[in-house]
mmCIF file as Biopython writes it, N, C-alpha, C and O atoms, coordinates in Angstrom:
data_model
#
loop_
_atom_site.group_PDB
_atom_site.id
_atom_site.type_symbol
_atom_site.label_atom_id
_atom_site.label_alt_id
_atom_site.label_comp_id
_atom_site.label_asym_id
_atom_site.label_entity_id
_atom_site.label_seq_id
_atom_site.pdbx_PDB_ins_code
_atom_site.Cartn_x
_atom_site.Cartn_y
_atom_site.Cartn_z
_atom_site.occupancy
_atom_site.B_iso_or_equiv
_atom_site.auth_seq_id
_atom_site.auth_asym_id
_atom_site.pdbx_PDB_model_num
ATOM 1   N N  . MET A ? 1  ? 0.723   -1.126  -0.096 1.0 0.0 1  A 1 
ATOM 2   C CA . MET A ? 1  ? 0.134   0.030   -0.033 1.0 0.0 1  A 1 
ATOM 3   C C  . MET A ? 1  ? 0.881   1.374   0.065  1.0 0.0 1  A 1 
ATOM 4   O O  . MET A ? 1  ? 1.505   1.696   1.076  1.0 0.0 1  A 1 
ATOM 5   N N  . ASN A ? 2  ? 0.794   2.074   -0.941 1.0 0.0 2  A 1 
ATOM 6   C CA . ASN A ? 2  ? 1.662   3.198   -1.200 1.0 0.0 2  A 1 
ATOM 7   C C  . ASN A ? 2  ? 0.927   4.530   -0.418 1.0 0.0 2  A 1 
ATOM 8   O O  . ASN A ? 2  ? -0.282  4.627   -0.209 1.0 0.0 2  A 1 
ATOM 9   N N  . THR A ? 3  ? 1.799   5.365   -0.102 1.0 0.0 3  A 1 
ATOM 10  C CA . THR A ? 3  ? 1.451   6.403   0.650  1.0 0.0 3  A 1 
ATOM 11  C C  . THR A ? 3  ? 0.068   7.206   0.119  1.0 0.0 3  A 1 
ATOM 12  O O  . THR A ? 3  ? -0.680  7.670   0.979  1.0 0.0 3  A 1 
ATOM 13  N N  . LYS A ? 4  ? -0.238  7.353   -1.197 1.0 0.0 4  A 1 
ATOM 14  C CA . LYS A ? 4  ? -1.273  8.056   -1.809 1.0 0.0 4  A 1 
ATOM 15  C C  . LYS A ? 4  ? -2.395  7.317   -1.128 1.0 0.0 4  A 1 
ATOM 16  O O  . LYS A ? 4  ? -3.225  7.820   -0.371 1.0 0.0 4  A 1 
ATOM 17  N N  . SER A ? 5  ? -2.297  5.879   -1.550 1.0 0.0 5  A 1 
ATOM 18  C CA . SER A ? 5  ? -3.527  5.125   -0.940 1.0 0.0 5  A 1 
ATOM 19  C C  . SER A ? 5  ? -3.722  4.961   0.457  1.0 0.0 5  A 1 
ATOM 20  O O  . SER A ? 5  ? -4.800  4.597   0.928  1.0 0.0 5  A 1 
ATOM 21  N N  . LYS A ? 6  ? -2.666  5.230   1.167  1.0 0.0 6  A 1 
ATOM 22  C CA . LYS A ? 6  ? -3.049  5.456   2.857  1.0 0.0 6  A 1 
ATOM 23  C C  . LYS A ? 6  ? -3.803  6.729   3.016  1.0 0.0 6  A 1 
ATOM 24  O O  . LYS A ? 6  ? -4.797  6.831   3.734  1.0 0.0 6  A 1 
ATOM 25  N N  . VAL A ? 7  ? -3.269  7.729   2.289  1.0 0.0 7  A 1 
ATOM 26  C CA . VAL A ? 7  ? -4.035  9.026   2.608  1.0 0.0 7  A 1 
ATOM 27  C C  . VAL A ? 7  ? -5.329  8.990   2.173  1.0 0.0 7  A 1 
ATOM 28  O O  . VAL A ? 7  ? -6.197  9.570   2.825  1.0 0.0 7  A 1 
ATOM 29  N N  . LEU A ? 8  ? -5.614  8.348   1.086  1.0 0.0 8  A 1 
ATOM 30  C CA . LEU A ? 8  ? -7.192  8.382   0.641  1.0 0.0 8  A 1 
ATOM 31  C C  . LEU A ? 8  ? -7.942  7.398   1.390  1.0 0.0 8  A 1 
ATOM 32  O O  . LEU A ? 8  ? -9.169  7.459   1.303  1.0 0.0 8  A 1 
ATOM 33  N N  . HIS A ? 9  ? -7.400  6.468   2.138  1.0 0.0 9  A 1 
ATOM 34  C CA . HIS A ? 9  ? -7.997  5.591   2.938  1.0 0.0 9  A 1 
ATOM 35  C C  . HIS A ? 9  ? -8.498  6.264   4.066  1.0 0.0 9  A 1 
ATOM 36  O O  . HIS A ? 9  ? -9.641  6.145   4.507  1.0 0.0 9  A 1 
ATOM 37  N N  . LEU A ? 10 ? -7.488  7.064   4.574  1.0 0.0 10 A 1 
ATOM 38  C CA . LEU A ? 10 ? -7.789  7.899   5.952  1.0 0.0 10 A 1 
ATOM 39  C C  . LEU A ? 10 ? -8.637  8.858   5.602  1.0 0.0 10 A 1 
ATOM 40  O O  . LEU A ? 10 ? -9.657  8.800   6.287  1.0 0.0 10 A 1 
ATOM 41  N N  . VAL A ? 11 ? -8.643  9.906   4.648  1.0 0.0 11 A 1 
ATOM 42  C CA . VAL A ? 11 ? -9.521  10.681  4.272  1.0 0.0 11 A 1 
ATOM 43  C C  . VAL A ? 11 ? -10.735 10.180  4.120  1.0 0.0 11 A 1 
ATOM 44  O O  . VAL A ? 11 ? -11.582 10.920  4.619  1.0 0.0 11 A 1 
ATOM 45  N N  . GLY A ? 12 ? -11.271 8.985   3.512  1.0 0.0 12 A 1 
ATOM 46  C CA . GLY A ? 12 ? -12.301 8.417   3.276  1.0 0.0 12 A 1 
ATOM 47  C C  . GLY A ? 12 ? -12.774 7.919   4.618  1.0 0.0 12 A 1 
ATOM 48  O O  . GLY A ? 12 ? -13.993 7.906   4.790  1.0 0.0 12 A 1 
ATOM 49  N N  . ALA A ? 13 ? -12.103 7.567   5.453  1.0 0.0 13 A 1 
ATOM 50  C CA . ALA A ? 13 ? -12.415 7.120   6.822  1.0 0.0 13 A 1 
ATOM 51  C C  . ALA A ? 13 ? -12.906 8.311   7.631  1.0 0.0 13 A 1 
ATOM 52  O O  . ALA A ? 13 ? -13.840 8.275   8.432  1.0 0.0 13 A 1 
ATOM 53  N N  . PHE A ? 14 ? -12.190 9.335   7.337  1.0 0.0 14 A 1 
ATOM 54  C CA . PHE A ? 14 ? -12.790 10.563  8.322  1.0 0.0 14 A 1 
ATOM 55  C C  . PHE A ? 14 ? -14.147 11.205  7.758  1.0 0.0 14 A 1 
ATOM 56  O O  . PHE A ? 14 ? -15.018 11.657  8.501  1.0 0.0 14 A 1 
ATOM 57  N N  . ILE A ? 15 ? -14.216 11.196  6.557  1.0 0.0 15 A 1 
ATOM 58  C CA . ILE A ? 15 ? -15.593 11.584  5.790  1.0 0.0 15 A 1 
ATOM 59  C C  . ILE A ? 15 ? -16.518 10.646  6.250  1.0 0.0 15 A 1 
ATOM 60  O O  . ILE A ? 15 ? -17.583 11.104  6.663  1.0 0.0 15 A 1 
ATOM 61  N N  . SER A ? 16 ? -16.330 9.240   6.276  1.0 0.0 16 A 1 
ATOM 62  C CA . SER A ? 16 ? -17.430 8.327   6.813  1.0 0.0 16 A 1 
ATOM 63  C C  . SER A ? 16 ? -17.668 8.468   8.124  1.0 0.0 16 A 1 
ATOM 64  O O  . SER A ? 16 ? -18.776 8.169   8.568  1.0 0.0 16 A 1 
ATOM 65  N N  . LEU A ? 17 ? -16.832 8.865   8.807  1.0 0.0 17 A 1 
ATOM 66  C CA . LEU A ? 17 ? -17.137 9.151   10.606 1.0 0.0 17 A 1 
ATOM 67  C C  . LEU A ? 17 ? -17.811 10.468  10.700 1.0 0.0 17 A 1 
ATOM 68  O O  . LEU A ? 17 ? -18.482 10.752  11.693 1.0 0.0 17 A 1 
ATOM 69  N N  . ILE A ? 18 ? -17.671 11.216  9.787  1.0 0.0 18 A 1 
ATOM 70  C CA . ILE A ? 18 ? -18.371 12.526  9.899  1.0 0.0 18 A 1 
ATOM 71  C C  . ILE A ? 18 ? -19.698 12.592  9.281  1.0 0.0 18 A 1 
ATOM 72  O O  . ILE A ? 18 ? -20.489 13.510  9.498  1.0 0.0 18 A 1 
ATOM 73  N N  . MET A ? 19 ? -19.955 11.458  8.396  1.0 0.0 19 A 1 
ATOM 74  C CA . MET A ? 19 ? -21.183 11.022  8.030  1.0 0.0 19 A 1 
ATOM 75  C C  . MET A ? 19 ? -22.185 10.469  8.921  1.0 0.0 19 A 1 
ATOM 76  O O  . MET A ? 19 ? -23.367 10.801  9.015  1.0 0.0 19 A 1 
ATOM 77  N N  . PHE A ? 20 ? -21.526 9.544   9.588  1.0 0.0 20 A 1 
ATOM 78  C CA . PHE A ? 20 ? -22.082 8.595   10.885 1.0 0.0 20 A 1 
ATOM 79  C C  . PHE A ? 20 ? -22.498 9.873   11.853 1.0 0.0 20 A 1 
ATOM 80  O O  . PHE A ? 20 ? -23.685 10.155  12.021 1.0 0.0 20 A 1 
ATOM 81  N N  . VAL A ? 21 ? -21.534 10.550  12.416 1.0 0.0 21 A 1 
ATOM 82  C CA . VAL A ? 21 ? -22.137 11.682  13.263 1.0 0.0 21 A 1 
ATOM 83  C C  . VAL A ? 21 ? -23.138 12.329  12.945 1.0 0.0 21 A 1 
ATOM 84  O O  . VAL A ? 21 ? -24.203 12.366  13.559 1.0 0.0 21 A 1 
ATOM 85  N N  . ILE A ? 22 ? -22.797 13.003  11.743 1.0 0.0 22 A 1 
ATOM 86  C CA . ILE A ? 22 ? -24.249 13.588  11.342 1.0 0.0 22 A 1 
ATOM 87  C C  . ILE A ? 22 ? -25.732 13.021  11.254 1.0 0.0 22 A 1 
ATOM 88  O O  . ILE A ? 22 ? -26.815 13.559  11.486 1.0 0.0 22 A 1 
ATOM 89  N N  . GLY A ? 23 ? -25.376 11.690  10.819 1.0 0.0 23 A 1 
ATOM 90  C CA . GLY A ? 23 ? -26.533 11.088  10.671 1.0 0.0 23 A 1 
ATOM 91  C C  . GLY A ? 23 ? -27.218 10.728  12.064 1.0 0.0 23 A 1 
ATOM 92  O O  . GLY A ? 23 ? -28.444 10.715  12.175 1.0 0.0 23 A 1 
ATOM 93  N N  . ILE A ? 24 ? -26.410 10.453  13.056 1.0 0.0 24 A 1 
ATOM 94  C CA . ILE A ? 24 ? -26.792 10.436  14.521 1.0 0.0 24 A 1 
ATOM 95  C C  . ILE A ? 24 ? -27.510 11.334  15.001 1.0 0.0 24 A 1 
ATOM 96  O O  . ILE A ? 24 ? -28.658 11.213  15.427 1.0 0.0 24 A 1 
ATOM 97  N N  . ILE A ? 25 ? -26.556 12.719  14.931 1.0 0.0 25 A 1 
ATOM 98  C CA . ILE A ? 25 ? -27.003 13.842  15.597 1.0 0.0 25 A 1 
ATOM 99  C C  . ILE A ? 25 ? -28.470 14.300  14.848 1.0 0.0 25 A 1 
ATOM 100 O O  . ILE A ? 25 ? -29.396 14.646  15.582 1.0 0.0 25 A 1 
ATOM 101 N N  . PHE A ? 26 ? -28.618 14.295  13.677 1.0 0.0 26 A 1 
ATOM 102 C CA . PHE A ? 26 ? -29.651 15.195  13.129 1.0 0.0 26 A 1 
ATOM 103 C C  . PHE A ? 26 ? -30.720 14.014  12.587 1.0 0.0 26 A 1 
ATOM 104 O O  . PHE A ? 26 ? -31.484 14.381  11.694 1.0 0.0 26 A 1 
ATOM 105 N N  . SER A ? 27 ? -30.815 12.865  12.975 1.0 0.0 27 A 1 
ATOM 106 C CA . SER A ? 27 ? -31.735 12.013  12.616 1.0 0.0 27 A 1 
ATOM 107 C C  . SER A ? 27 ? -33.166 12.195  12.776 1.0 0.0 27 A 1 
ATOM 108 O O  . SER A ? 27 ? -34.029 11.896  11.950 1.0 0.0 27 A 1 
ATOM 109 N N  . LYS A ? 28 ? -33.360 12.806  14.121 1.0 0.0 28 A 1 
ATOM 110 C CA . LYS A ? 28 ? -34.570 13.015  14.328 1.0 0.0 28 A 1 
ATOM 111 C C  . LYS A ? 28 ? -35.345 14.116  13.760 1.0 0.0 28 A 1 
ATOM 112 O O  . LYS A ? 28 ? -36.558 14.201  13.951 1.0 0.0 28 A 1 
ATOM 113 N N  . GLU A ? 29 ? -34.654 15.001  13.037 1.0 0.0 29 A 1 
ATOM 114 C CA . GLU A ? 29 ? -35.356 16.140  12.250 1.0 0.0 29 A 1 
ATOM 115 C C  . GLU A ? 29 ? -35.400 15.565  10.602 1.0 0.0 29 A 1 
ATOM 116 O O  . GLU A ? 29 ? -36.298 15.947  9.852  1.0 0.0 29 A 1 
ATOM 117 N N  . ILE A ? 30 ? -34.565 14.820  10.241 1.0 0.0 30 A 1 
ATOM 118 C CA . ILE A ? 30 ? -34.584 14.237  8.772  1.0 0.0 30 A 1 
ATOM 119 C C  . ILE A ? 30 ? -34.450 12.719  8.962  1.0 0.0 30 A 1 
ATOM 120 O O  . ILE A ? 30 ? -33.338 12.285  9.263  1.0 0.0 30 A 1 
ATOM 121 N N  . PRO A ? 31 ? -35.278 12.040  8.842  1.0 0.0 31 A 1 
ATOM 122 C CA . PRO A ? 31 ? -35.089 10.651  9.147  1.0 0.0 31 A 1 
ATOM 123 C C  . PRO A ? 31 ? -34.322 10.020  8.034  1.0 0.0 31 A 1 
ATOM 124 O O  . PRO A ? 31 ? -33.906 8.874   8.206  1.0 0.0 31 A 1 
ATOM 125 N N  . LEU A ? 32 ? -34.081 10.663  6.873  1.0 0.0 32 A 1 
ATOM 126 C CA . LEU A ? 32 ? -33.276 9.787   5.813  1.0 0.0 32 A 1 
ATOM 127 C C  . LEU A ? 32 ? -31.759 9.709   6.311  1.0 0.0 32 A 1 
ATOM 128 O O  . LEU A ? 32 ? -31.012 8.823   5.895  1.0 0.0 32 A 1 
ATOM 129 N N  . LEU A ? 33 ? -31.309 10.759  7.297  1.0 0.0 33 A 1 
ATOM 130 C CA . LEU A ? 33 ? -29.983 10.754  7.763  1.0 0.0 33 A 1 
ATOM 131 C C  . LEU A ? 33 ? -29.793 9.527   8.448  1.0 0.0 33 A 1 
ATOM 132 O O  . LEU A ? 33 ? -28.614 9.386   8.772  1.0 0.0 33 A 1 
ATOM 133 N N  . ILE A ? 34 ? -30.652 8.430   8.841  1.0 0.0 34 A 1 
ATOM 134 C CA . ILE A ? 34 ? -30.589 7.355   9.412  1.0 0.0 34 A 1 
ATOM 135 C C  . ILE A ? 34 ? -29.659 6.651   8.708  1.0 0.0 34 A 1 
ATOM 136 O O  . ILE A ? 34 ? -28.591 6.199   9.122  1.0 0.0 34 A 1 
ATOM 137 N N  . LEU A ? 35 ? -30.245 6.573   7.358  1.0 0.0 35 A 1 
ATOM 138 C CA . LEU A ? 35 ? -29.412 5.624   6.356  1.0 0.0 35 A 1 
ATOM 139 C C  . LEU A ? 35 ? -28.076 6.265   6.081  1.0 0.0 35 A 1 
ATOM 140 O O  . LEU A ? 35 ? -27.146 5.519   5.774  1.0 0.0 35 A 1 
ATOM 141 N N  . VAL A ? 36 ? -27.841 7.800   6.169  1.0 0.0 36 A 1 
ATOM 142 C CA . VAL A ? 36 ? -26.624 8.081   6.000  1.0 0.0 36 A 1 
ATOM 143 C C  . VAL A ? 36 ? -25.700 7.595   7.367  1.0 0.0 36 A 1 
ATOM 144 O O  . VAL A ? 36 ? -24.526 7.250   7.230  1.0 0.0 36 A 1 
ATOM 145 N N  . GLY A ? 37 ? -26.170 7.609   8.281  1.0 0.0 37 A 1 
ATOM 146 C CA . GLY A ? 37 ? -25.509 7.375   9.373  1.0 0.0 37 A 1 
ATOM 147 C C  . GLY A ? 37 ? -24.697 5.975   9.343  1.0 0.0 37 A 1 
ATOM 148 O O  . GLY A ? 37 ? -23.505 5.822   9.610  1.0 0.0 37 A 1 
ATOM 149 N N  . ILE A ? 38 ? -25.775 4.844   8.894  1.0 0.0 38 A 1 
ATOM 150 C CA . ILE A ? 38 ? -25.563 3.525   8.739  1.0 0.0 38 A 1 
ATOM 151 C C  . ILE A ? 38 ? -24.700 3.521   7.595  1.0 0.0 38 A 1 
ATOM 152 O O  . ILE A ? 38 ? -23.656 2.899   7.790  1.0 0.0 38 A 1 
ATOM 153 N N  . LEU A ? 39 ? -24.797 3.901   6.752  1.0 0.0 39 A 1 
ATOM 154 C CA . LEU A ? 39 ? -23.882 3.904   5.399  1.0 0.0 39 A 1 
ATOM 155 C C  . LEU A ? 39 ? -22.350 4.314   5.830  1.0 0.0 39 A 1 
ATOM 156 O O  . LEU A ? 39 ? -21.368 3.581   5.717  1.0 0.0 39 A 1 
ATOM 157 N N  . GLY A ? 40 ? -22.373 5.704   6.370  1.0 0.0 40 A 1 
ATOM 158 C CA . GLY A ? 40 ? -21.193 6.367   7.166  1.0 0.0 40 A 1 
ATOM 159 C C  . GLY A ? 40 ? -20.369 5.178   8.061  1.0 0.0 40 A 1 
ATOM 160 O O  . GLY A ? 40 ? -19.169 5.068   7.808  1.0 0.0 40 A 1 
ATOM 161 N N  . LEU A ? 41 ? -20.793 4.526   8.813  1.0 0.0 41 A 1 
ATOM 162 C CA . LEU A ? 41 ? -20.549 3.535   10.025 1.0 0.0 41 A 1 
ATOM 163 C C  . LEU A ? 41 ? -20.025 2.429   9.110  1.0 0.0 41 A 1 
ATOM 164 O O  . LEU A ? 41 ? -18.834 2.142   9.234  1.0 0.0 41 A 1 
ATOM 165 N N  . THR A ? 42 ? -20.735 1.788   8.234  1.0 0.0 42 A 1 
ATOM 166 C CA . THR A ? 42 ? -20.331 1.044   7.124  1.0 0.0 42 A 1 
ATOM 167 C C  . THR A ? 42 ? -18.838 1.057   6.496  1.0 0.0 42 A 1 
ATOM 168 O O  . THR A ? 42 ? -17.869 0.304   6.592  1.0 0.0 42 A 1 
ATOM 169 N N  . PHE A ? 43 ? -19.083 2.164   5.864  1.0 0.0 43 A 1 
ATOM 170 C CA . PHE A ? 43 ? -17.697 2.493   5.146  1.0 0.0 43 A 1 
ATOM 171 C C  . PHE A ? 43 ? -16.625 2.750   5.792  1.0 0.0 43 A 1 
ATOM 172 O O  . PHE A ? 43 ? -15.511 2.516   5.323  1.0 0.0 43 A 1 
ATOM 173 N N  . PHE A ? 44 ? -16.838 3.295   7.019  1.0 0.0 44 A 1 
ATOM 174 C CA . PHE A ? 44 ? -15.774 3.720   8.328  1.0 0.0 44 A 1 
ATOM 175 C C  . PHE A ? 44 ? -15.321 2.392   8.415  1.0 0.0 44 A 1 
ATOM 176 O O  . PHE A ? 44 ? -14.188 2.118   8.020  1.0 0.0 44 A 1 
ATOM 177 N N  . SER A ? 45 ? -16.146 1.441   8.933  1.0 0.0 45 A 1 
ATOM 178 C CA . SER A ? 45 ? -15.302 0.151   9.396  1.0 0.0 45 A 1 
ATOM 179 C C  . SER A ? 45 ? -14.851 -0.570  8.029  1.0 0.0 45 A 1 
ATOM 180 O O  . SER A ? 45 ? -13.999 -1.441  8.200  1.0 0.0 45 A 1 
ATOM 181 N N  . PHE A ? 46 ? -15.163 -0.416  7.043  1.0 0.0 46 A 1 
ATOM 182 C CA . PHE A ? 46 ? -14.639 -1.191  5.949  1.0 0.0 46 A 1 
ATOM 183 C C  . PHE A ? 46 ? -13.338 -0.425  5.617  1.0 0.0 46 A 1 
ATOM 184 O O  . PHE A ? 46 ? -12.354 -1.094  5.300  1.0 0.0 46 A 1 
ATOM 185 N N  . LEU A ? 47 ? -13.265 0.692   5.656  1.0 0.0 47 A 1 
ATOM 186 C CA . LEU A ? 47 ? -11.920 1.479   5.400  1.0 0.0 47 A 1 
ATOM 187 C C  . LEU A ? 47 ? -10.972 0.974   6.382  1.0 0.0 47 A 1 
ATOM 188 O O  . LEU A ? 47 ? -10.024 0.294   5.989  1.0 0.0 47 A 1 
ATOM 189 N N  . LEU A ? 48 ? -11.130 1.239   7.643  1.0 0.0 48 A 1 
ATOM 190 C CA . LEU A ? 48 ? -10.447 0.514   8.795  1.0 0.0 48 A 1 
ATOM 191 C C  . LEU A ? 48 ? -9.976  -0.629  8.843  1.0 0.0 48 A 1 
ATOM 192 O O  . LEU A ? 48 ? -8.892  -0.790  9.405  1.0 0.0 48 A 1 
ATOM 193 N N  . PHE A ? 49 ? -10.651 -1.698  8.280  1.0 0.0 49 A 1 
ATOM 194 C CA . PHE A ? 49 ? -10.452 -2.814  8.164  1.0 0.0 49 A 1 
ATOM 195 C C  . PHE A ? 49 ? -9.326  -2.904  6.899  1.0 0.0 49 A 1 
ATOM 196 O O  . PHE A ? 49 ? -8.322  -3.611  6.983  1.0 0.0 49 A 1 
ATOM 197 N N  . ARG A ? 50 ? -9.628  -2.138  5.803  1.0 0.0 50 A 1 
ATOM 198 C CA . ARG A ? 50 ? -8.313  -2.481  4.970  1.0 0.0 50 A 1 
ATOM 199 C C  . ARG A ? 50 ? -7.238  -1.518  5.139  1.0 0.0 50 A 1 
ATOM 200 O O  . ARG A ? 50 ? -6.266  -1.727  4.413  1.0 0.0 50 A 1 
ATOM 201 N N  . ILE A ? 51 ? -7.169  -0.531  5.904  1.0 0.0 51 A 1 
ATOM 202 C CA . ILE A ? 51 ? -5.991  0.136   6.496  1.0 0.0 51 A 1 
ATOM 203 C C  . ILE A ? 51 ? -5.196  -1.210  7.360  1.0 0.0 51 A 1 
ATOM 204 O O  . ILE A ? 51 ? -4.026  -1.448  7.060  1.0 0.0 51 A 1 
ATOM 205 N N  . PHE A ? 52 ? -5.780  -1.923  8.259  1.0 0.0 52 A 1 
ATOM 206 C CA . PHE A ? 52 ? -5.272  -2.297  9.098  1.0 0.0 52 A 1 
ATOM 207 C C  . PHE A ? 52 ? -4.586  -3.925  8.681  1.0 0.0 52 A 1 
ATOM 208 O O  . PHE A ? 52 ? -3.586  -4.527  9.073  1.0 0.0 52 A 1 
ATOM 209 N N  . THR A ? 53 ? -5.609  -4.230  7.758  1.0 0.0 53 A 1 
ATOM 210 C CA . THR A ? 53 ? -4.961  -5.621  6.909  1.0 0.0 53 A 1 
ATOM 211 C C  . THR A ? 53 ? -3.904  -5.341  6.151  1.0 0.0 53 A 1 
ATOM 212 O O  . THR A ? 53 ? -2.875  -6.015  6.189  1.0 0.0 53 A 1 
ATOM 213 N N  . ASN A ? 54 ? -4.074  -4.307  5.388  1.0 0.0 54 A 1 
ATOM 214 C CA . ASN A ? 54 ? -2.641  -3.811  4.620  1.0 0.0 54 A 1 
ATOM 215 C C  . ASN A ? 54 ? -1.505  -3.454  5.609  1.0 0.0 54 A 1 
ATOM 216 O O  . ASN A ? 54 ? -0.413  -3.881  5.237  1.0 0.0 54 A 1 
ATOM 217 N N  . LEU A ? 55 ? -1.497  -2.846  6.654  1.0 0.0 55 A 1 
ATOM 218 C CA . LEU A ? 55 ? -0.519  -2.663  7.779  1.0 0.0 55 A 1 
ATOM 219 C C  . LEU A ? 55 ? -0.071  -4.006  8.027  1.0 0.0 55 A 1 
ATOM 220 O O  . LEU A ? 55 ? 1.098   -4.184  7.681  1.0 0.0 55 A 1 
ATOM 221 N N  . ASN A ? 56 ? -0.693  -5.074  8.557  1.0 0.0 56 A 1 
ATOM 222 C CA . ASN A ? 56 ? -0.556  -6.008  8.983  1.0 0.0 56 A 1 
ATOM 223 C C  . ASN A ? 56 ? 0.229   -7.041  7.599  1.0 0.0 56 A 1 
ATOM 224 O O  . ASN A ? 56 ? 1.071   -7.863  7.959  1.0 0.0 56 A 1 
ATOM 225 N N  . ASN A ? 57 ? -0.027  -6.957  6.424  1.0 0.0 57 A 1 
ATOM 226 C CA . ASN A ? 57 ? 0.604   -7.766  5.481  1.0 0.0 57 A 1 
ATOM 227 C C  . ASN A ? 57 ? 1.882   -7.238  5.337  1.0 0.0 57 A 1 
ATOM 228 O O  . ASN A ? 57 ? 2.832   -8.016  5.261  1.0 0.0 57 A 1 
ATOM 229 N N  . ASN A ? 58 ? 2.065   -5.953  5.283  1.0 0.0 58 A 1 
ATOM 230 C CA . ASN A ? 58 ? 3.296   -5.226  4.828  1.0 0.0 58 A 1 
ATOM 231 C C  . ASN A ? 58 ? 4.284   -5.407  6.287  1.0 0.0 58 A 1 
ATOM 232 O O  . ASN A ? 58 ? 5.480   -5.656  6.134  1.0 0.0 58 A 1 
ATOM 233 N N  . ASN A ? 59 ? 3.708   -5.265  7.685  1.0 0.0 59 A 1 
ATOM 234 C CA . ASN A ? 59 ? 4.801   -5.741  8.643  1.0 0.0 59 A 1 
ATOM 235 C C  . ASN A ? 59 ? 4.978   -7.058  8.710  1.0 0.0 59 A 1 
ATOM 236 O O  . ASN A ? 59 ? 5.763   -7.332  9.618  1.0 0.0 59 A 1 
ATOM 237 N N  . GLY A ? 60 ? 4.531   -8.120  8.058  1.0 0.0 60 A 1 
ATOM 238 C CA . GLY A ? 60 ? 4.602   -9.481  8.407  1.0 0.0 60 A 1 
ATOM 239 C C  . GLY A ? 60 ? 5.476   -9.936  7.413  1.0 0.0 60 A 1 
ATOM 240 O O  . GLY A ? 60 ? 6.136   -10.974 7.438  1.0 0.0 60 A 1 
ATOM 241 N N  . ASN A ? 61 ? 5.428   -8.980  6.428  1.0 0.0 61 A 1 
ATOM 242 C CA . ASN A ? 61 ? 6.727   -9.658  5.408  1.0 0.0 61 A 1 
ATOM 243 C C  . ASN A ? 61 ? 8.126   -9.053  5.501  1.0 0.0 61 A 1 
ATOM 244 O O  . ASN A ? 61 ? 8.979   -9.401  4.684  1.0 0.0 61 A 1 
ATOM 245 N N  . GLU A ? 62 ? 8.415   -8.128  6.497  1.0 0.0 62 A 1 
ATOM 246 C CA . GLU A ? 62 ? 9.492   -7.582  6.535  1.0 0.0 62 A 1 
ATOM 247 C C  . GLU A ? 62 ? 10.598  -8.562  7.153  1.0 0.0 62 A 1 
ATOM 248 O O  . GLU A ? 62 ? 10.295  -9.313  8.080  1.0 0.0 62 A 1 
ATOM 249 N N  . GLY A ? 63 ? 11.877  -8.533  6.618  1.0 0.0 63 A 1 
ATOM 250 C CA . GLY A ? 63 ? 12.680  -9.590  6.984  1.0 0.0 63 A 1 
ATOM 251 C C  . GLY A ? 63 ? 12.637  -10.982 6.549  1.0 0.0 63 A 1 
ATOM 252 O O  . GLY A ? 63 ? 13.567  -11.716 6.884  1.0 0.0 63 A 1 
ATOM 253 N N  . LYS A ? 64 ? 11.586  -11.483 5.780  1.0 0.0 64 A 1 
ATOM 254 C CA . LYS A ? 64 ? 11.323  -12.570 5.440  1.0 0.0 64 A 1 
ATOM 255 C C  . LYS A ? 64 ? 11.595  -12.567 3.979  1.0 0.0 64 A 1 
ATOM 256 O O  . LYS A ? 64 ? 11.575  -11.521 3.329  1.0 0.0 64 A 1 
ATOM 257 N N  . ARG A ? 65 ? 11.869  -13.816 3.417  1.0 0.0 65 A 1 
ATOM 258 C CA . ARG A ? 65 ? 12.411  -13.981 2.120  1.0 0.0 65 A 1 
ATOM 259 C C  . ARG A ? 65 ? 11.215  -14.623 1.333  1.0 0.0 65 A 1 
ATOM 260 O O  . ARG A ? 65 ? 10.536  -15.580 1.703  1.0 0.0 65 A 1 
ATOM 261 N N  . SER A ? 66 ? 11.086  -13.838 0.072  1.0 0.0 66 A 1 
ATOM 262 C CA . SER A ? 66 ? 9.950   -14.524 -0.667 1.0 0.0 66 A 1 
ATOM 263 C C  . SER A ? 66 ? 10.642  -15.692 -1.681 1.0 0.0 66 A 1 
ATOM 264 O O  . SER A ? 66 ? 11.768  -15.554 -2.159 1.0 0.0 66 A 1 
ATOM 265 N N  . ILE A ? 67 ? 9.864   -16.743 -1.899 1.0 0.0 67 A 1 
ATOM 266 C CA . ILE A ? 67 ? 10.525  -17.915 -2.525 1.0 0.0 67 A 1 
ATOM 267 C C  . ILE A ? 67 ? 10.069  -17.681 -4.334 1.0 0.0 67 A 1 
ATOM 268 O O  . ILE A ? 67 ? 10.456  -18.490 -5.178 1.0 0.0 67 A 1 
#
């Protein structure tokens, strides 16, 4: 995972978290924001999973020889 991809994943996770927070705060006034909050939480979880999976794969391969 290169640096540009890491930055895009982090920006996407931040935007998704903001979507979740807005959906939770304003869901009483606009019921459609419940869906926005659910989508924000889903995307946030997915992007964090991708970030940590790629970090784990990169750290696990250091110092090992590939055949």
